[in-house]
N, C-alpha and C positions, 0 to 999 in steps of 0.2 A: 361622536362623529369622527371618522377618520380624516387624515390629511388630504387623500385624494378627493373624497366628498366634500370637504371644505373648500378645496380648490375651484371644482365643478361648479359650487354654488356661489362663491366668493368673487371668484376671477371675473364673472360677466357683470356683478355689480359694481366692480370697481371699473371696469369699461365704462359701463354706463354712466357712472358717475363722473368720471373724466369728461365724457363727451357731452354732458348736460350742456356747459358752456356754450359750445359750439352749435348744439342742435337750438338753443335759444336764439343764438344770432341768426342763423339760418332763418329760423321761423319769424323772427323780426323783420328780416330784410324782405321776405316775400309777403308778410302782412303788412308793411309799409309803417311799422311802428318804433322804428329807431330813431324817431324823435328828427328834430330840424337840422341838425348834423349827424348823419349816419357815420361819416368816417370817423368823427371823434369817438361815437357810442363803440364802434368796431374796434379802435385802438384802446379805448380805455378797459373795454370787456377782456380783450385778449390779453393784455397786461396783466390786468388783475387774476386771470386764470394762472397765468403762469407764475405769478407770486404765491398764490394760494397753493399751487401743488408743489413748488419748491419747499414751502415751509411744511406741507404735510409729508413730503419727502425726508426733510430733516428730523421729523419728529417721531419717523419709525423706530430707529434706533433707541432712543430713549425709552419710548412706549414700550419696546420689548423688554429693555432691562428692568424698567420699572414695575412690569406687570408678569413678567417669565412668561408670557405668550410668544412663542417662537416662529408661529406662521406668518404673522404679519410681515416678517421679513422678506418674503417671497414676492410682495408687491411693491417693493422700493424702486426696483427699476422700471416697472411699468410707469409707474407714478412720475418718476424722474424723466422718463421719456415723452410724456404727456406734456410736462412741465417746459421741454424743449420745443414740442409740437406748438404750442400757445406760443412760446417765445418766437419762432418761426413765423406765425401768423401775425403777432402784434410788430414783429420786424418789416415783414412784407406789405402791410397795411401802411405803415409810416413811409418807407422807401416809395411804394407807388402809388397808392390812394392819396396820401397827403404830400410828397415832395415830387410825385412824377418822375422819380430818377434823375432829377437835376442835381449833379453834383455840385453848382455853387449854392444853391439854394441849401443842400444839406450842410455843406461848410459852414456856411452863414449860421444856419440854425444850430450847429453844434457850439460854435462859438459864442452864440448869444444865450443859448441855455444848455447850463452844463449837465442838467439831469439828463440829456440826451446821450452825453459821453457814458455816464454811468449804467444808462440802459443797454448801451452797445456793448459795454464790458462785460456786463452779464452775461449777453447773448453769446459773445466770443468765449466766457468761459464755460458755459454750458456746451459748447459745441464739440470740443474733445471728451467730454463726459458721455455724451451722446454717441458719439463716433466708436468708443471703447466701452459699450456697455455690452458687448456679445460675451459669450463664455469663451470663444476663441481668443479674444483680447484679452480677457483676464488671465487665461493661461499665459498668454504671449509675454504680458507685461510683469507678472509675477507680483512680488510686494510693491514694486513700481506703482502699480492700478491703485493700491489703496492709497498712495501719497498722490497721486495724479486726481483720484477722486474726492479729495479734501478740498479742492478747488470749489466745490458745492457750497461751504461755507461763505466765501467771497463773493460767488454768483448771487445767492441770496442776499448778503449784507447789501452789494450793490444794486440789486433790483428793490429793496426795500429803500434806500436811501434816494433812488431814482423817482419812487412813488411819492416819498414824502416832499421832495424838492419840487415836484411836477404841481402838488396842490398848493395854491398860492394863499386860500383863506381858511376854511374850515379843515385843521389839521387832524381831526380826531379820527377820521379813518386810517390815515397812513400811520398814526402814532399807534394804534391797536396792532398793526404788522410789525413796528418796531419793537413794541413789547413782547409778542410772540417769538420774533427771532431773538431777543436777548435773552429770555426764559430758556428757549431751546439751547443756546450756546451756554449760557450758565449751567445748565443740567449736564452738559458734556463736559464742561470745565471740572464739575464736582467729580463725575465719574473717572476723568483723567487724573485730578489729585488723588482721589482715594487708589487708584491703580498704582500710582507712582509710590504713594506710601507704603502700598503693600509689597511692592517689589523691593523697596529699602530696607523693610523690616526682615524680608526673607534672606536679603543678602548679609545685613547684621547678625541673622541667627546662623548663616551658614559658616 
């Protein structure tokens, strides 16, 4: 299968997979099956979708390096933009449906519940990444684009801790995401150490 044929088949699959959480929420809203607290359900589902897509985005480069499959890298930007999209839905749900855009209420909520601060930080870090996701921005920023987009690590970490602090009792689900994030960052650290060692050997041999 050629790269073009792969893209024609797999790109719609990635789009559909990324849109599934939204479709389920829309269906649930029309069917009236979002439970006794639909706002809480929407907030939770959009936040979870954001975190899952952030971690999926972070997993693409390690998967490419471990498997040698190069074509998966072309879906990194799409998945990252969907992560930001769900992050926006998550934030809007909180600001509008939960807090009714009340600044005093939001300020009190942030002071009372620090996990909201981390969630907001995660979104703020994703914002410049989404803004500079175009080819024009990549060309304009040059090497600085790579440095800027390393913010995704901090965004993913903030989002993961946000979820962990949110859950009060059964921590098994948020712990799963902590483990996944730790593994992804660990793999990247191993790659970085191997690259550094290789560079040092090359300098020593020259």
